[in-house]
VEXKOL-216032 format. One line per field, with one value per residue: x, y, z of N, C-alpha, C, O, CB in turn; residue number from 1; residue in one letter. Coordinates in steps of 0.05 Angstrom, whole numbers. Glycine has a CB too. Layout:
<recs>
n_xx: (X / ...)
n_yy: (Y / ...)
n_zz: (Z / ...)
ca_xx: (X / ...)
ca_yy: (Y / ...)
ca_zz: (Z / ...)
c_xx: (X / ...)
c_yy: (Y / ...)
c_zz: (Z / ...)
o_xx: (X / ...)
o_yy: (Y / ...)
o_zz: (Z / ...)
cb_xx: (X / ...)
cb_yy: (Y / ...)
cb_zz: (Z / ...)
num: (NUM / ...)
residuo: (a / ...)
</recs>
This chain:
<recs>
n_xx: (-608 / -644 / -658 / -667 / -724 / -727 / -749 / -748 / -713 / -647 / -612 / -545 / -528 / -559 / -542 / -508 / -437 / -391 / -349 / -345 / -318 / -257 / -256 / -227 / -182 / -113 / -57 / 11 / 69 / 119 / 161 / 168 / 138 / 151 / 132 / 116 / 103 / 60 / 22 / 16 / -3 / -51 / -79 / -81 / -113 / -159 / -177 / -186 / -229 / -297 / -360 / -359 / -375 / -345 / -298 / -282 / -270 / -228 / -191 / -182 / -159 / -113 / -88 / -79 / -44 / -1 / 15 / 30 / 73 / 109 / 117 / 144 / 190 / 213 / 221 / 257 / 300 / 310 / 325 / 381 / 405 / 391 / 415 / 469 / 472 / 466 / 515 / 552 / 600 / 592 / 611 / 607 / 586 / 592 / 548 / 566 / 586 / 636 / 680 / 670 / 692 / 696 / 684 / 619 / 575 / 510 / 482 / 506 / 492 / 436 / 433 / 453 / 413 / 369 / 388 / 391 / 337 / 316 / 341 / 319 / 285 / 224 / 157 / 111 / 70 / 93 / 107 / 152 / 196 / 226 / 258 / 252 / 280 / 243 / 212 / 244 / 245 / 202 / 213 / 241 / 285 / 263 / 267 / 267 / 216 / 184 / 197 / 177 / 122 / 112 / 126 / 91 / 41 / 45 / 51 / 3 / -34 / -20 / -28 / -83 / -104 / -89 / -116 / -169 / -171 / -162 / -206 / -247 / -237 / -242 / -297 / -320 / -304 / -329 / -382 / -387 / -377 / -420 / -463 / -453 / -461 / -516 / -537 / -523 / -555 / -606 / -607 / -602 / -650 / -686 / -673 / -686)
n_yy: (221 / 167 / 103 / 38 / -4 / -69 / -108 / -84 / -80 / -56 / -3 / 8 / 61 / 76 / 50 / 59 / 73 / 29 / 51 / 119 / 165 / 195 / 182 / 137 / 99 / 109 / 71 / 55 / 14 / 32 / 77 / 133 / 150 / 156 / 205 / 176 / 128 / 143 / 161 / 114 / 78 / 103 / 101 / 45 / 29 / 59 / 35 / -16 / -7 / -20 / -8 / 44 / 89 / 92 / 64 / 26 / 60 / 88 / 46 / 34 / 83 / 84 / 39 / 55 / 99 / 73 / 39 / 77 / 101 / 58 / 47 / 94 / 90 / 43 / 58 / 100 / 73 / 30 / 51 / 71 / 22 / -10 / 19 / 12 / -44 / -48 / -30 / -61 / -113 / -181 / -249 / -297 / -365 / -437 / -495 / -517 / -477 / -459 / -408 / -379 / -351 / -279 / -225 / -193 / -138 / -123 / -89 / -98 / -152 / -148 / -121 / -160 / -199 / -172 / -165 / -219 / -232 / -199 / -221 / -271 / -319 / -310 / -325 / -302 / -283 / -267 / -306 / -345 / -394 / -453 / -454 / -501 / -538 / -528 / -485 / -441 / -391 / -364 / -347 / -295 / -249 / -225 / -169 / -149 / -165 / -136 / -83 / -83 / -89 / -40 / -2 / -18 / -8 / 48 / 65 / 45 / 75 / 127 / 122 / 109 / 157 / 192 / 169 / 177 / 233 / 240 / 212 / 243 / 292 / 275 / 260 / 310 / 336 / 304 / 311 / 366 / 366 / 334 / 366 / 410 / 389 / 376 / 426 / 449 / 418 / 430 / 485 / 485 / 463 / 500 / 546 / 533)
n_zz: (778 / 755 / 780 / 753 / 763 / 795 / 761 / 711 / 648 / 646 / 615 / 591 / 601 / 643 / 687 / 746 / 754 / 786 / 814 / 818 / 770 / 784 / 836 / 841 / 875 / 871 / 872 / 888 / 879 / 893 / 930 / 913 / 857 / 786 / 735 / 689 / 712 / 745 / 706 / 676 / 715 / 729 / 680 / 673 / 717 / 706 / 658 / 678 / 710 / 713 / 679 / 658 / 606 / 542 / 551 / 514 / 471 / 494 / 500 / 446 / 428 / 460 / 440 / 386 / 394 / 419 / 377 / 339 / 366 / 371 / 317 / 302 / 333 / 313 / 259 / 266 / 290 / 254 / 205 / 204 / 215 / 170 / 129 / 144 / 138 / 82 / 63 / 89 / 87 / 66 / 74 / 26 / 34 / 30 / 32 / 79 / 110 / 97 / 74 / 9 / -50 / -63 / -16 / -9 / -14 / 13 / -19 / -70 / -76 / -79 / -127 / -162 / -156 / -178 / -230 / -246 / -242 / -283 / -327 / -332 / -372 / -405 / -429 / -481 / -449 / -403 / -367 / -331 / -359 / -390 / -449 / -503 / -558 / -599 / -582 / -571 / -595 / -575 / -525 / -484 / -451 / -386 / -378 / -430 / -446 / -409 / -423 / -475 / -463 / -437 / -477 / -517 / -493 / -485 / -539 / -561 / -533 / -551 / -607 / -609 / -589 / -630 / -674 / -658 / -660 / -716 / -738 / -718 / -744 / -798 / -797 / -788 / -835 / -874 / -860 / -870 / -926 / -945 / -928 / -960 / -1011 / -1007 / -1000 / -1050 / -1084 / -1066 / -1075 / -1130 / -1146 / -1128 / -1157 / -1210)
ca_xx: (-608 / -664 / -649 / -689 / -736 / -715 / -760 / -743 / -686 / -631 / -593 / -518 / -525 / -575 / -529 / -487 / -412 / -384 / -333 / -347 / -293 / -244 / -256 / -213 / -156 / -89 / -36 / 37 / 86 / 145 / 157 / 165 / 135 / 157 / 108 / 107 / 90 / 34 / 4 / 11 / -21 / -78 / -91 / -88 / -136 / -183 / -186 / -197 / -255 / -319 / -384 / -357 / -378 / -321 / -275 / -273 / -258 / -203 / -173 / -174 / -141 / -87 / -76 / -69 / -21 / 22 / 24 / 45 / 99 / 126 / 125 / 164 / 215 / 224 / 231 / 281 / 322 / 315 / 337 / 410 / 414 / 388 / 437 / 494 / 471 / 470 / 543 / 569 / 609 / 586 / 627 / 591 / 595 / 579 / 528 / 579 / 595 / 663 / 680 / 674 / 693 / 702 / 663 / 600 / 557 / 482 / 475 / 514 / 476 / 410 / 437 / 456 / 387 / 352 / 398 / 383 / 308 / 312 / 352 / 304 / 270 / 195 / 143 / 97 / 52 / 109 / 110 / 179 / 196 / 251 / 253 / 264 / 290 / 221 / 199 / 264 / 240 / 180 / 222 / 259 / 291 / 241 / 270 / 257 / 187 / 173 / 200 / 158 / 96 / 111 / 126 / 66 / 20 / 47 / 45 / -25 / -48 / -15 / -41 / -112 / -110 / -87 / -138 / -193 / -169 / -166 / -234 / -264 / -232 / -255 / -326 / -326 / -300 / -350 / -408 / -387 / -380 / -448 / -480 / -448 / -475 / -545 / -543 / -522 / -578 / -630 / -606 / -606 / -678 / -701 / -667 / -699)
ca_yy: (198 / 147 / 75 / 21 / -23 / -95 / -124 / -70 / -83 / -31 / 3 / 13 / 88 / 80 / 35 / 76 / 60 / 18 / 72 / 143 / 175 / 214 / 170 / 112 / 102 / 103 / 62 / 49 / -5 / 44 / 100 / 158 / 142 / 176 / 213 / 155 / 108 / 153 / 161 / 87 / 65 / 114 / 90 / 17 / 27 / 69 / 15 / -39 / 1 / -28 / 8 / 71 / 91 / 101 / 48 / 15 / 82 / 93 / 24 / 38 / 106 / 76 / 20 / 70 / 114 / 55 / 31 / 100 / 104 / 35 / 51 / 116 / 80 / 24 / 73 / 114 / 54 / 12 / 65 / 69 / -7 / -19 / 32 / -2 / -71 / -46 / -25 / -81 / -136 / -208 / -270 / -320 / -391 / -460 / -507 / -525 / -453 / -452 / -384 / -383 / -326 / -253 / -214 / -178 / -121 / -129 / -73 / -112 / -177 / -140 / -115 / -186 / -212 / -158 / -172 / -246 / -232 / -187 / -239 / -296 / -322 / -311 / -327 / -277 / -274 / -259 / -328 / -358 / -421 / -461 / -460 / -525 / -534 / -518 / -460 / -422 / -364 / -352 / -337 / -272 / -240 / -210 / -140 / -143 / -169 / -113 / -59 / -86 / -83 / -11 / 12 / -25 / 7 / 77 / 69 / 40 / 99 / 150 / 116 / 112 / 185 / 204 / 158 / 191 / 260 / 238 / 204 / 267 / 311 / 263 / 262 / 338 / 342 / 289 / 325 / 391 / 359 / 325 / 390 / 427 / 376 / 378 / 454 / 453 / 405 / 445 / 511 / 480 / 457 / 524 / 565 / 525)
ca_zz: (761 / 764 / 779 / 743 / 781 / 793 / 739 / 686 / 637 / 649 / 594 / 602 / 610 / 667 / 709 / 758 / 755 / 812 / 826 / 802 / 759 / 802 / 863 / 840 / 890 / 855 / 891 / 875 / 894 / 897 / 948 / 898 / 829 / 765 / 720 / 672 / 729 / 753 / 683 / 669 / 735 / 727 / 656 / 677 / 735 / 692 / 639 / 693 / 723 / 695 / 680 / 646 / 577 / 528 / 557 / 488 / 455 / 507 / 493 / 417 / 427 / 471 / 420 / 363 / 403 / 422 / 350 / 327 / 380 / 363 / 289 / 301 / 344 / 294 / 236 / 275 / 295 / 232 / 182 / 204 / 213 / 143 / 114 / 151 / 126 / 53 / 57 / 103 / 70 / 75 / 62 / 17 / 43 / 18 / 50 / 104 / 124 / 89 / 57 / -19 / -66 / -51 / 0 / -24 / 2 / 8 / -42 / -95 / -77 / -89 / -156 / -176 / -156 / -197 / -256 / -252 / -247 / -309 / -348 / -333 / -396 / -401 / -454 / -489 / -428 / -380 / -348 / -334 / -370 / -402 / -477 / -515 / -586 / -617 / -573 / -561 / -605 / -560 / -499 / -485 / -423 / -373 / -382 / -457 / -445 / -394 / -440 / -497 / -452 / -432 / -503 / -531 / -480 / -492 / -567 / -565 / -523 / -569 / -633 / -605 / -587 / -657 / -691 / -649 / -672 / -745 / -743 / -712 / -766 / -822 / -794 / -793 / -864 / -888 / -854 / -885 / -955 / -950 / -925 / -984 / -1034 / -1003 / -1005 / -1079 / -1097 / -1060 / -1089 / -1159 / -1150 / -1123 / -1178 / -1235)
c_xx: (-628 / -652 / -672 / -699 / -723 / -724 / -756 / -715 / -671 / -613 / -566 / -515 / -540 / -561 / -507 / -460 / -406 / -367 / -334 / -319 / -282 / -243 / -241 / -187 / -133 / -67 / -12 / 53 / 114 / 140 / 152 / 163 / 143 / 131 / 98 / 93 / 62 / 14 / -3 / -8 / -49 / -93 / -99 / -112 / -162 / -194 / -198 / -224 / -277 / -343 / -382 / -361 / -351 / -296 / -264 / -259 / -230 / -182 / -164 / -155 / -114 / -73 / -64 / -44 / 3 / 33 / 40 / 72 / 118 / 135 / 147 / 191 / 228 / 236 / 256 / 305 / 330 / 329 / 368 / 420 / 412 / 410 / 463 / 495 / 476 / 499 / 562 / 576 / 602 / 604 / 609 / 603 / 581 / 560 / 540 / 589 / 623 / 662 / 685 / 673 / 699 / 678 / 645 / 584 / 528 / 472 / 482 / 498 / 448 / 412 / 439 / 429 / 369 / 361 / 389 / 353 / 302 / 321 / 337 / 286 / 241 / 182 / 128 / 77 / 67 / 114 / 138 / 177 / 223 / 245 / 266 / 272 / 268 / 210 / 219 / 259 / 218 / 189 / 242 / 264 / 267 / 243 / 260 / 227 / 173 / 174 / 180 / 130 / 92 / 108 / 100 / 43 / 21 / 41 / 15 / -41 / -45 / -29 / -71 / -120 / -109 / -109 / -164 / -194 / -175 / -194 / -252 / -261 / -246 / -285 / -335 / -325 / -323 / -377 / -409 / -391 / -408 / -467 / -477 / -463 / -505 / -553 / -543 / -546 / -603 / -630 / -611 / -636 / -695 / -697 / -682 / -726)
c_yy: (178 / 119 / 58 / 3 / -51 / -111 / -110 / -76 / -56 / -28 / 10 / 41 / 93 / 67 / 53 / 60 / 50 / 37 / 97 / 153 / 196 / 203 / 143 / 115 / 93 / 96 / 54 / 30 / 7 / 69 / 127 / 151 / 165 / 184 / 191 / 133 / 117 / 152 / 132 / 73 / 76 / 103 / 61 / 14 / 38 / 49 / -9 / -32 / -6 / -9 / 36 / 69 / 100 / 85 / 36 / 36 / 88 / 72 / 27 / 61 / 98 / 57 / 35 / 86 / 97 / 45 / 52 / 103 / 82 / 38 / 73 / 106 / 61 / 38 / 87 / 96 / 38 / 25 / 63 / 40 / -17 / -6 / 19 / -29 / -69 / -43 / -45 / -104 / -162 / -228 / -292 / -346 / -413 / -472 / -515 / -501 / -445 / -428 / -392 / -356 / -302 / -243 / -196 / -160 / -129 / -114 / -87 / -139 / -171 / -135 / -141 / -200 / -199 / -164 / -200 / -248 / -220 / -205 / -265 / -296 / -325 / -314 / -301 / -267 / -265 / -281 / -340 / -386 / -428 / -469 / -487 / -518 / -521 / -492 / -439 / -394 / -350 / -340 / -315 / -264 / -223 / -180 / -133 / -145 / -145 / -88 / -60 / -79 / -53 / 4 / 7 / -10 / 36 / 82 / 65 / 65 / 123 / 146 / 119 / 141 / 199 / 195 / 172 / 219 / 259 / 231 / 228 / 287 / 301 / 265 / 291 / 346 / 329 / 303 / 351 / 386 / 351 / 349 / 408 / 415 / 379 / 407 / 460 / 441 / 421 / 472 / 507 / 475 / 483 / 544 / 558 / 534)
c_zz: (772 / 761 / 770 / 765 / 776 / 769 / 712 / 675 / 638 / 625 / 607 / 613 / 636 / 692 / 720 / 759 / 784 / 828 / 809 / 793 / 778 / 830 / 863 / 856 / 872 / 874 / 875 / 893 / 900 / 915 / 933 / 868 / 810 / 751 / 702 / 688 / 737 / 730 / 676 / 689 / 734 / 703 / 660 / 695 / 723 / 673 / 654 / 706 / 703 / 699 / 668 / 616 / 566 / 535 / 531 / 471 / 467 / 500 / 464 / 414 / 437 / 452 / 396 / 371 / 407 / 396 / 337 / 340 / 372 / 334 / 286 / 311 / 325 / 270 / 243 / 278 / 271 / 209 / 182 / 202 / 185 / 125 / 119 / 137 / 95 / 46 / 70 / 85 / 83 / 61 / 53 / 27 / 28 / 39 / 77 / 120 / 116 / 70 / 27 / -33 / -49 / -34 / -17 / -5 / -5 / -16 / -68 / -98 / -87 / -119 / -172 / -178 / -176 / -225 / -264 / -258 / -275 / -332 / -351 / -358 / -390 / -429 / -461 / -469 / -403 / -360 / -352 / -344 / -381 / -431 / -485 / -543 / -603 / -608 / -564 / -572 / -590 / -534 / -502 / -456 / -412 / -378 / -410 / -459 / -432 / -410 / -463 / -487 / -448 / -458 / -517 / -519 / -487 / -521 / -573 / -556 / -542 / -596 / -630 / -603 / -615 / -676 / -683 / -661 / -702 / -752 / -739 / -735 / -792 / -820 / -799 / -822 / -880 / -884 / -870 / -915 / -962 / -948 / -950 / -1008 / -1031 / -1009 / -1035 / -1093 / -1091 / -1074 / -1119 / -1164 / -1146 / -1146 / -1203 / -1235)
o_xx: (-629 / -639 / -694 / -685 / -710 / -708 / -761 / -696 / -683 / -601 / -565 / -501 / -533 / -569 / -489 / -460 / -415 / -369 / -324 / -300 / -297 / -229 / -243 / -171 / -134 / -59 / -13 / 50 / 130 / 119 / 134 / 183 / 142 / 110 / 73 / 73 / 43 / -8 / -26 / -26 / -68 / -116 / -121 / -130 / -183 / -219 / -217 / -239 / -277 / -345 / -402 / -352 / -336 / -274 / -240 / -239 / -211 / -159 / -140 / -135 / -93 / -49 / -42 / -25 / 25 / 57 / 60 / 92 / 142 / 159 / 165 / 212 / 253 / 257 / 275 / 327 / 353 / 345 / 379 / 441 / 431 / 421 / 479 / 515 / 489 / 508 / 586 / 559 / 604 / 611 / 597 / 627 / 560 / 555 / 525 / 601 / 634 / 645 / 702 / 656 / 705 / 656 / 654 / 580 / 523 / 455 / 465 / 492 / 437 / 394 / 427 / 422 / 354 / 344 / 381 / 344 / 285 / 310 / 341 / 275 / 233 / 194 / 133 / 69 / 54 / 123 / 146 / 157 / 241 / 230 / 287 / 271 / 275 / 199 / 211 / 267 / 216 / 175 / 259 / 249 / 254 / 222 / 246 / 214 / 154 / 155 / 168 / 114 / 71 / 91 / 88 / 26 / 0 / 27 / 3 / -60 / -64 / -41 / -84 / -141 / -127 / -120 / -180 / -215 / -190 / -206 / -271 / -281 / -258 / -298 / -355 / -342 / -334 / -392 / -430 / -405 / -419 / -485 / -497 / -476 / -519 / -573 / -560 / -558 / -619 / -651 / -623 / -646 / -715 / -716 / -690 / -740)
o_yy: (173 / 113 / 62 / -4 / -55 / -125 / -122 / -77 / -35 / -47 / 16 / 45 / 112 / 73 / 61 / 36 / 62 / 40 / 96 / 150 / 213 / 215 / 128 / 133 / 71 / 112 / 47 / 30 / -7 / 81 / 141 / 145 / 188 / 171 / 188 / 122 / 101 / 142 / 127 / 58 / 61 / 96 / 53 / -2 / 28 / 45 / -21 / -51 / 2 / 5 / 50 / 51 / 115 / 92 / 35 / 30 / 93 / 77 / 23 / 59 / 105 / 60 / 29 / 87 / 104 / 44 / 47 / 108 / 87 / 34 / 70 / 112 / 62 / 32 / 87 / 103 / 31 / 12 / 53 / 35 / -31 / -20 / 15 / -38 / -87 / -52 / -46 / -113 / -166 / -223 / -305 / -349 / -409 / -460 / -519 / -505 / -426 / -427 / -409 / -340 / -303 / -252 / -185 / -168 / -141 / -123 / -88 / -147 / -186 / -142 / -143 / -212 / -212 / -167 / -204 / -262 / -231 / -203 / -280 / -276 / -341 / -307 / -281 / -243 / -256 / -276 / -345 / -400 / -411 / -487 / -494 / -495 / -505 / -477 / -420 / -375 / -325 / -324 / -315 / -272 / -209 / -167 / -113 / -128 / -134 / -73 / -39 / -66 / -42 / 21 / 25 / 0 / 48 / 101 / 80 / 73 / 136 / 165 / 131 / 148 / 215 / 210 / 179 / 228 / 275 / 243 / 232 / 299 / 316 / 271 / 295 / 360 / 341 / 306 / 358 / 401 / 359 / 352 / 419 / 430 / 384 / 412 / 475 / 454 / 426 / 480 / 525 / 483 / 486 / 558 / 576 / 529)
o_zz: (797 / 741 / 779 / 784 / 756 / 757 / 691 / 690 / 631 / 615 / 631 / 633 / 651 / 714 / 705 / 763 / 803 / 852 / 786 / 808 / 788 / 847 / 883 / 849 / 860 / 891 / 851 / 917 / 912 / 914 / 941 / 855 / 817 / 756 / 700 / 678 / 738 / 734 / 670 / 680 / 737 / 704 / 652 / 689 / 728 / 671 / 645 / 711 / 680 / 720 / 668 / 603 / 579 / 526 / 527 / 459 / 452 / 494 / 458 / 399 / 425 / 447 / 388 / 355 / 399 / 392 / 324 / 326 / 366 / 328 / 271 / 300 / 321 / 261 / 227 / 271 / 267 / 196 / 163 / 190 / 176 / 108 / 100 / 127 / 84 / 25 / 64 / 69 / 107 / 37 / 69 / 29 / 15 / 60 / 96 / 141 / 128 / 52 / 21 / -28 / -26 / -38 / -37 / 19 / -26 / -31 / -87 / -120 / -103 / -134 / -193 / -198 / -191 / -243 / -287 / -276 / -289 / -354 / -370 / -366 / -373 / -449 / -448 / -470 / -384 / -338 / -375 / -339 / -383 / -437 / -476 / -552 / -620 / -624 / -551 / -559 / -592 / -522 / -521 / -438 / -427 / -381 / -413 / -471 / -442 / -412 / -470 / -502 / -454 / -461 / -529 / -534 / -494 / -527 / -588 / -570 / -548 / -606 / -648 / -613 / -621 / -691 / -701 / -670 / -712 / -771 / -754 / -744 / -806 / -840 / -812 / -832 / -899 / -903 / -881 / -928 / -982 / -964 / -959 / -1023 / -1051 / -1022 / -1045 / -1111 / -1109 / -1084 / -1132 / -1185 / -1160 / -1154 / -1218 / -1255)
cb_xx: (-579 / -690 / -637 / -679 / -767 / -721 / -789 / -747 / -687 / -615 / -603 / -498 / -536 / -602 / -518 / -494 / -389 / -370 / -303 / -362 / -297 / -259 / -284 / -207 / -157 / -80 / -46 / 53 / 89 / 159 / 181 / 189 / 106 / 177 / 114 / 132 / 107 / 37 / 17 / 37 / -9 / -77 / -72 / -64 / -130 / -176 / -162 / -177 / -255 / -328 / -392 / -330 / -400 / -317 / -281 / -298 / -276 / -206 / -187 / -199 / -153 / -91 / -97 / -91 / -28 / 13 / 0 / 29 / 95 / 110 / 100 / 155 / 210 / 202 / 210 / 275 / 315 / 289 / 329 / 421 / 396 / 360 / 438 / 497 / 445 / 454 / 551 / 554 / 640 / 556 / 649 / 589 / 590 / 600 / 517 / 601 / 594 / 677 / 701 / 652 / 666 / 709 / 674 / 581 / 561 / 465 / 489 / 544 / 475 / 400 / 462 / 476 / 374 / 353 / 429 / 390 / 294 / 326 / 381 / 286 / 281 / 184 / 122 / 82 / 33 / 97 / 88 / 194 / 174 / 263 / 264 / 244 / 298 / 199 / 181 / 292 / 233 / 158 / 235 / 248 / 317 / 240 / 300 / 270 / 179 / 187 / 229 / 159 / 92 / 135 / 150 / 61 / 21 / 76 / 62 / -34 / -38 / 15 / -33 / -120 / -91 / -59 / -140 / -194 / -142 / -146 / -242 / -256 / -202 / -246 / -335 / -307 / -273 / -351 / -410 / -360 / -360 / -456 / -473 / -418 / -467 / -553 / -524 / -496 / -582 / -632 / -579 / -589 / -688 / -691 / -638 / -698)
cb_yy: (185 / 150 / 66 / 4 / -25 / -111 / -130 / -40 / -94 / -31 / 27 / 8 / 108 / 69 / 7 / 85 / 78 / -9 / 62 / 165 / 188 / 240 / 167 / 103 / 86 / 127 / 38 / 75 / -30 / 52 / 103 / 178 / 134 / 164 / 239 / 143 / 101 / 183 / 175 / 71 / 69 / 145 / 93 / 3 / 42 / 95 / 5 / -47 / 32 / -57 / 11 / 83 / 111 / 129 / 26 / 3 / 107 / 95 / -3 / 43 / 130 / 62 / 0 / 89 / 129 / 31 / 23 / 126 / 103 / 8 / 59 / 140 / 66 / 3 / 93 / 129 / 36 / 0 / 94 / 81 / -24 / -12 / 62 / -5 / -84 / -23 / 3 / -91 / -135 / -215 / -280 / -320 / -394 / -482 / -532 / -545 / -457 / -476 / -364 / -402 / -323 / -232 / -198 / -196 / -90 / -123 / -45 / -118 / -190 / -116 / -99 / -204 / -211 / -127 / -170 / -265 / -215 / -160 / -245 / -299 / -345 / -286 / -351 / -283 / -296 / -236 / -350 / -358 / -425 / -485 / -437 / -549 / -561 / -539 / -467 / -431 / -366 / -372 / -360 / -249 / -223 / -216 / -132 / -162 / -195 / -110 / -57 / -115 / -98 / -1 / 4 / -55 / 3 / 86 / 49 / 15 / 106 / 153 / 88 / 96 / 200 / 197 / 127 / 192 / 273 / 217 / 180 / 280 / 315 / 234 / 253 / 356 / 333 / 260 / 330 / 407 / 337 / 303 / 405 / 429 / 346 / 371 / 473 / 441 / 376 / 450 / 525 / 456 / 435 / 536 / 567 / 496)
cb_zz: (760 / 748 / 807 / 719 / 777 / 818 / 743 / 690 / 608 / 675 / 576 / 580 / 589 / 664 / 700 / 786 / 746 / 810 / 830 / 817 / 730 / 802 / 874 / 810 / 916 / 836 / 908 / 869 / 878 / 870 / 966 / 903 / 824 / 744 / 704 / 657 / 753 / 763 / 659 / 668 / 763 / 725 / 632 / 690 / 761 / 678 / 622 / 714 / 730 / 701 / 708 / 653 / 569 / 535 / 578 / 473 / 455 / 537 / 496 / 400 / 442 / 498 / 411 / 353 / 430 / 439 / 333 / 329 / 411 / 366 / 272 / 317 / 371 / 285 / 226 / 301 / 318 / 222 / 182 / 229 / 232 / 132 / 121 / 181 / 131 / 43 / 65 / 129 / 66 / 70 / 81 / -14 / 73 / 9 / 36 / 98 / 153 / 75 / 66 / -31 / -80 / -73 / 24 / -41 / -4 / 33 / -41 / -94 / -50 / -74 / -160 / -161 / -128 / -191 / -257 / -228 / -226 / -311 / -343 / -308 / -413 / -386 / -453 / -515 / -421 / -366 / -352 / -307 / -391 / -387 / -495 / -514 / -598 / -617 / -550 / -569 / -635 / -554 / -483 / -502 / -422 / -343 / -379 / -478 / -431 / -367 / -451 / -509 / -425 / -416 / -520 / -528 / -449 / -485 / -585 / -550 / -495 / -574 / -643 / -580 / -568 / -670 / -687 / -618 / -666 / -757 / -725 / -686 / -771 / -825 / -766 / -776 / -874 / -879 / -824 / -880 / -963 / -930 / -899 / -990 / -1035 / -974 / -990 / -1090 / -1085 / -1029 / -1084 / -1168 / -1129 / -1096 / -1183 / -1239)
num: (1 / 2 / 3 / 4 / 5 / 6 / 7 / 8 / 9 / 10 / 11 / 12 / 13 / 14 / 15 / 16 / 17 / 18 / 19 / 20 / 21 / 22 / 23 / 24 / 25 / 26 / 27 / 28 / 29 / 30 / 31 / 32 / 33 / 34 / 35 / 36 / 37 / 38 / 39 / 40 / 41 / 42 / 43 / 44 / 45 / 46 / 47 / 48 / 49 / 50 / 51 / 52 / 53 / 54 / 55 / 56 / 57 / 58 / 59 / 60 / 61 / 62 / 63 / 64 / 65 / 66 / 67 / 68 / 69 / 70 / 71 / 72 / 73 / 74 / 75 / 76 / 77 / 78 / 79 / 80 / 81 / 82 / 83 / 84 / 85 / 86 / 87 / 88 / 89 / 90 / 91 / 92 / 93 / 94 / 95 / 96 / 97 / 98 / 99 / 100 / 101 / 102 / 103 / 104 / 105 / 106 / 107 / 108 / 109 / 110 / 111 / 112 / 113 / 114 / 115 / 116 / 117 / 118 / 119 / 120 / 121 / 122 / 123 / 124 / 125 / 126 / 127 / 128 / 129 / 130 / 131 / 132 / 133 / 134 / 135 / 136 / 137 / 138 / 139 / 140 / 141 / 142 / 143 / 144 / 145 / 146 / 147 / 148 / 149 / 150 / 151 / 152 / 153 / 154 / 155 / 156 / 157 / 158 / 159 / 160 / 161 / 162 / 163 / 164 / 165 / 166 / 167 / 168 / 169 / 170 / 171 / 172 / 173 / 174 / 175 / 176 / 177 / 178 / 179 / 180 / 181 / 182 / 183 / 184 / 185 / 186 / 187 / 188 / 189 / 190 / 191 / 192)
residuo: (x / x / x / x / x / x / x / x / x / x / x / x / x / x / x / x / x / x / x / x / x / x / x / x / x / x / x / x / x / x / x / x / x / x / x / x / x / x / x / x / x / x / x / x / x / x / x / x / x / x / x / x / x / x / x / x / x / x / x / x / x / x / x / x / x / x / x / x / x / x / x / x / x / x / x / x / x / x / x / x / x / x / x / x / x / x / x / x / x / x / x / x / x / x / x / x / x / x / x / x / x / x / x / x / x / x / x / x / x / x / x / x / x / x / x / x / x / x / x / x / x / x / x / x / x / x / x / x / x / x / x / x / x / x / x / x / x / x / x / x / x / x / x / x / x / x / x / x / x / x / x / x / x / x / x / x / x / x / x / x / x / x / x / x / x / x / x / x / x / x / x / x / x / x / x / x / x / x / x / x / x / x / x / x / x / x / x / x / x / x / x / x)
</recs>
């Protein structure tokens, strides 16, 4: 390996590392370390070592692996907790913490919220609002509005497809009829 002169700018690949890979002393604060401690300490000291190519790539890989491990742990632990919360009974309270009404499960509370959302009155554009005496006919429940949007879209798609087929068939028939008329005119002129 050639070392750059003092006045030449050095590239990162030309600069020798301060401690060559494999010669980093690994020390521990405990008498007999576990495998996790050995791996963790080696990784920490390798990342702290400066001058090596790929340290950034190593940091990114470690970050991705840690994120995946955390995501797996959270998914594994959160699933049963969420299932338990959905079936667990809660006591509704007033603003002062006093119990009011019968106990409810989170599942039933979600159902009530979805029902309330679907029953909310919306205008023709799907925006919530409060109808007055003059505009009450413009407002309908959100579920009705959503169903109308779905049906309207599906019907429009089906009607457009059928119209395209009919227009194509009519064009074909019109072309055939015009060609027949032209052929009759030409044959009539030729025969005379």
